[in-house]
C-alpha positions in Angstrom: -53.4 -14.3 -8.1 -50.1 -13.0 -9.4 -48.0 -14.7 -12.1 -44.0 -14.6 -11.7 -43.0 -12.0 -13.9 -39.8 -14.0 -15.0 -40.9 -17.5 -15.4 -44.8 -17.4 -15.5 -45.5 -19.6 -12.3 -48.6 -18.8 -10.6 -49.0 -17.8 -6.9 -46.0 -15.5 -7.1 -46.1 -14.5 -3.3 -42.8 -12.7 -3.3 -42.0 -8.8 -3.8 -39.1 -7.7 -5.1 -37.3 -4.9 -6.8 -35.9 -5.7 -10.3 -35.6 -4.2 -13.7 -38.4 -3.0 -15.5 -37.1 -1.1 -18.5 -35.3 1.3 -20.4 -35.1 4.7 -21.7 -33.2 6.0 -24.7 -33.3 9.4 -23.4 -34.4 11.1 -26.5 -36.1 14.4 -26.8 -39.5 13.0 -26.8 -39.3 11.1 -24.0 -40.8 13.0 -21.0 -39.6 10.9 -18.2 -36.0 11.7 -19.1 -35.3 15.1 -20.0 -31.8 16.0 -20.4 -30.8 13.1 -17.9 -29.2 11.1 -20.8 -30.1 7.0 -21.1 -31.6 5.8 -17.6 -32.3 2.2 -16.5 -35.8 1.9 -14.0 -36.4 -0.5 -11.7 -39.8 -1.5 -9.7 -41.1 -3.7 -7.4 -42.7 -6.9 -9.2 -44.3 -10.3 -7.8 -41.9 -13.3 -8.3 -42.0 -17.0 -7.5 -40.0 -18.5 -4.3 -37.0 -19.7 -7.0 -36.7 -16.4 -8.8 -36.8 -14.6 -5.4 -33.9 -16.7 -4.2 -32.0 -16.0 -7.5 -32.9 -12.4 -7.2 -31.6 -12.2 -3.8 -28.5 -14.3 -4.4 -27.8 -11.8 -7.2 -28.0 -8.8 -5.2 -25.7 -10.7 -2.1 -23.2 -11.3 -4.5 -23.2 -7.2 -5.8 -23.1 -6.1 -2.4 -20.2 -8.4 -1.3 -18.5 -7.3 -4.8 -19.2 -3.7 -4.2 -17.8 -3.9 -0.3 -14.8 -5.8 -1.9 -13.9 -2.8 -4.3 -14.5 -0.5 -1.8 -12.1 -2.0 0.7 -9.3 -2.6 -1.8 -9.6 1.3 -2.9 -9.5 2.0 0.8 -6.3 0.2 1.5 -4.6 1.6 -1.9 -5.2 5.0 -0.3 -4.2 4.3 3.0 -0.8 2.6 1.9 -0.3 5.6 -0.7 -0.8 8.1 1.8 0.9 6.7 4.4 3.8 5.7 2.7 4.4 9.2 1.4 4.2 10.2 5.0 6.8 8.0 5.7 9.2 9.0 3.1 8.5 12.6 4.0 9.5 12.2 7.8 12.6 9.7 6.9 14.2 12.5 4.6 13.6 14.9 7.5 15.2 12.4 10.1 18.1 12.4 7.4 18.6 16.0 7.7 18.2 16.4 11.5 21.0 13.6 12.7 22.8 15.2 15.6 26.7 14.0 15.2 28.4 12.8 18.3 31.2 15.5 17.4 33.2 11.9 16.9 35.3 10.9 14.1 36.6 7.9 13.0 39.3 6.8 10.5 39.2 3.9 8.2 41.8 1.7 9.3 41.6 -1.2 6.5 43.7 -0.8 3.6 41.3 -2.1 1.3 39.1 0.7 2.5 35.5 -0.2 4.0 32.0 -0.8 2.4 29.4 1.8 3.4 26.2 0.0 3.6 22.4 1.3 3.3 21.7 -0.8 6.5 23.5 -2.5 9.4 25.0 -5.7 8.7 27.0 -7.6 5.9 23.6 -8.4 3.8 22.8 -4.6 3.5 23.5 -2.7 -0.2 27.0 -1.4 -1.0 26.5 2.7 -1.0 30.1 3.1 -1.5 33.9 2.0 -0.4 35.4 4.7 2.2 38.9 4.7 1.2 41.8 4.0 3.5 42.6 6.2 6.3 39.6 8.6 5.3 37.7 10.3 8.2 33.8 9.8 8.8 31.6 11.5 11.3 30.1 8.8 13.8 26.2 9.3 14.1 25.4 6.5 16.3 27.7 3.3 17.6 24.6 1.4 18.9 24.1 -1.1 15.6 23.9 -4.5 15.5 27.0 -6.7 16.5 28.4 -9.0 13.8 31.4 -11.3 13.6 33.6 -10.9 10.5 37.1 -12.6 10.0 36.9 -13.5 13.5 36.4 -10.2 14.9 33.6 -9.1 16.4 32.4 -5.5 16.6 28.8 -3.1 16.1 28.2 -1.3 13.1 28.4 2.5 13.4 26.2 4.9 11.3 28.2 7.3 10.0 28.2 10.4 7.7 30.8 10.3 4.8 30.9 13.3 2.8 27.2 13.6 2.9 26.3 10.0 2.5 24.7 8.4 5.4 25.3 4.8 5.6 26.7 2.2 8.3 30.5 0.7 8.5 31.4 -2.3 10.5 33.8 -1.2 13.2 35.9 -3.9 13.5 38.4 -1.8 10.9 37.6 1.8 12.3 40.3 3.6 14.5 
């Protein structure tokens, strides 16, 4: 009859792989020539309670390794997919097909060129009164400003691409 190597209980009927020793990796240690320090594991007899404890620890370590692997995979997936999106969006900016149409700013205060359609978009710059812009796309969202309803146009103004509200374009 074997006794549990962890707690000394007799009738240890379970076998588990556990830590059995450590080698410092010195030159006189024949088991680890040139390998540095090593941790050794072996199969030992344990009681039922110790077997449960070992299994629980192994399960927790396994789940932890899976979680870390998933986090790393998500990081790399997001990193590479976002860089490819940045590359494709910069290619799109360079390859716009202009409709050949132009429009003039009719507001004496000028119009704010925004980064996205809608008055909530960030203002990139203000296009002055009577300046001409190249129209890229007229299919932007519709919005009512000061009682007028009009669409947002995607335009190019001196190399800057953004959105202008068409209510004050001619």
